[in-house]
C-alpha positions as CSV (number, residue, x, y, z in Angstrom):
1,X,87.5,145.0,90.4
2,X,91.1,145.6,89.1
3,X,92.8,142.5,87.6
4,X,96.6,141.7,86.6
5,X,96.7,139.0,84.1
6,X,100.0,137.1,83.9
7,X,102.0,135.6,80.9
8,X,105.1,134.2,80.9
9,X,108.1,131.9,79.8
10,X,108.1,128.2,81.2
11,X,110.2,128.1,84.8
12,X,110.4,131.8,85.9
13,X,110.8,132.8,89.2
14,X,108.2,134.4,91.8
15,X,110.2,137.2,92.2
16,X,110.3,138.0,87.9
17,X,106.4,137.8,88.4
18,X,106.1,139.5,91.5
19,X,108.5,142.3,89.7
20,X,106.3,142.5,86.4
21,X,103.3,143.2,88.2
22,X,104.9,146.0,90.0
23,X,106.1,147.2,87.1
24,X,102.8,147.3,85.5
25,X,101.1,148.7,88.5
26,X,103.5,151.5,88.7
27,X,103.2,152.6,85.2
28,X,99.4,153.4,85.9
29,X,100.0,155.2,89.4
30,X,98.7,152.1,91.3
31,X,99.7,150.4,94.1
32,X,99.6,146.3,94.8
33,X,96.8,146.9,97.2
34,X,94.7,147.9,94.2
35,X,94.7,144.7,92.7
36,X,91.5,141.9,93.3
37,X,92.9,139.0,91.4
38,X,96.0,137.5,89.5
39,X,94.8,135.9,86.0
40,X,96.6,133.5,83.8
41,X,95.8,131.0,81.0
42,X,95.1,127.3,81.5
43,X,98.5,126.2,80.0
44,X,99.8,128.4,82.9
45,X,98.3,126.9,85.5
46,X,100.9,124.6,86.7
47,X,103.6,127.5,86.6
48,X,104.4,127.5,90.2
49,X,105.9,131.0,90.6
50,X,102.4,132.5,89.2
51,X,100.6,130.5,91.9
52,X,103.4,132.0,94.2
53,X,103.0,135.3,93.3
54,X,99.3,135.0,94.4
55,X,100.1,133.4,97.6
56,X,102.4,136.3,98.5
57,X,100.2,138.9,97.4
58,X,97.4,137.4,99.2
59,X,95.3,137.2,96.3
60,X,93.5,134.5,94.1
61,X,95.0,133.3,91.0
62,X,91.7,132.7,88.3
63,X,92.6,130.0,85.4
64,X,91.4,131.0,82.6
65,X,90.2,128.8,80.3
66,X,91.1,128.6,76.6
67,X,86.7,129.6,75.4
68,X,87.1,132.7,77.8
69,X,91.0,133.8,76.9
70,X,89.7,133.2,73.1
71,X,86.4,135.4,73.9
72,X,88.4,138.6,75.7
73,X,91.1,138.5,72.8
74,X,89.1,141.1,70.6
75,X,89.6,143.4,73.6
76,X,93.4,143.1,73.3
77,X,96.0,145.9,72.7
78,X,99.3,144.0,72.1
79,X,100.2,140.9,69.9
80,X,102.6,138.1,69.9
81,X,102.8,135.5,67.4
82,X,104.2,133.3,69.9
83,X,101.2,133.9,72.4
84,X,98.7,133.4,69.1
85,X,100.3,130.4,68.4
86,X,100.5,128.6,71.8
87,X,97.5,130.4,73.7
88,X,95.2,131.0,70.6
89,X,95.4,134.8,71.6
90,X,97.7,138.0,70.4
91,X,98.2,138.3,74.3
92,X,97.8,136.1,77.3
93,X,98.6,138.2,79.7
94,X,95.7,141.2,78.3
95,X,93.0,138.8,77.7
96,X,93.4,136.7,81.0
97,X,92.9,139.7,82.7
98,X,90.0,141.2,80.7
99,X,88.3,138.0,80.9
100,X,88.5,137.8,84.7
101,X,87.5,141.5,85.3
102,X,84.1,140.8,83.8
103,X,81.9,142.1,80.8
104,X,82.8,145.9,80.0
105,X,86.3,145.4,81.1
106,X,89.0,147.5,79.4
107,X,92.7,147.1,79.8
108,X,94.7,150.6,81.6
109,X,97.5,150.3,78.6
110,X,99.1,147.3,77.1
111,X,101.1,145.1,78.6
112,X,103.9,145.1,80.8
113,X,107.1,143.0,79.3
114,X,109.6,142.9,81.8
115,X,112.4,139.7,80.8
116,X,110.4,136.8,81.1
117,X,107.2,137.4,82.3
118,X,103.7,139.8,80.5
119,X,101.6,141.7,82.8
120,X,98.3,143.5,81.9
121,X,96.2,145.2,84.0
122,X,92.3,145.5,83.6
123,X,89.4,147.0,85.1
124,X,85.8,146.0,85.3
125,X,82.9,147.6,83.4
126,X,81.8,148.8,86.7
127,X,84.9,150.5,88.3
128,X,85.1,154.1,88.7
């Protein structure tokens, strides 16, 4: 399973989210079709652009609760003091991707920052 974790400022556009996902995937030589799901923190559950990106890509958007986000935080590679303050994790996008990818998941690299959106790609522990 491959998951794109999404973090953003409030009120971003769907184009911003899709561009961040595409940029993150391209950095690892991957296509959109490699993704199994999008993931984000509970505090982003009302961000229309993230839901719209999921619809556009025909992928589920998994909302990660605070406990799961914090449990995945030790595996993050990036640190944002704002993310830590607001979400209790050093990187919303990285922790969300790891939480949804499951036990043994790993990040392909640090999150990609594209304007107001961050995107991190995680693969499940059973991925080849």
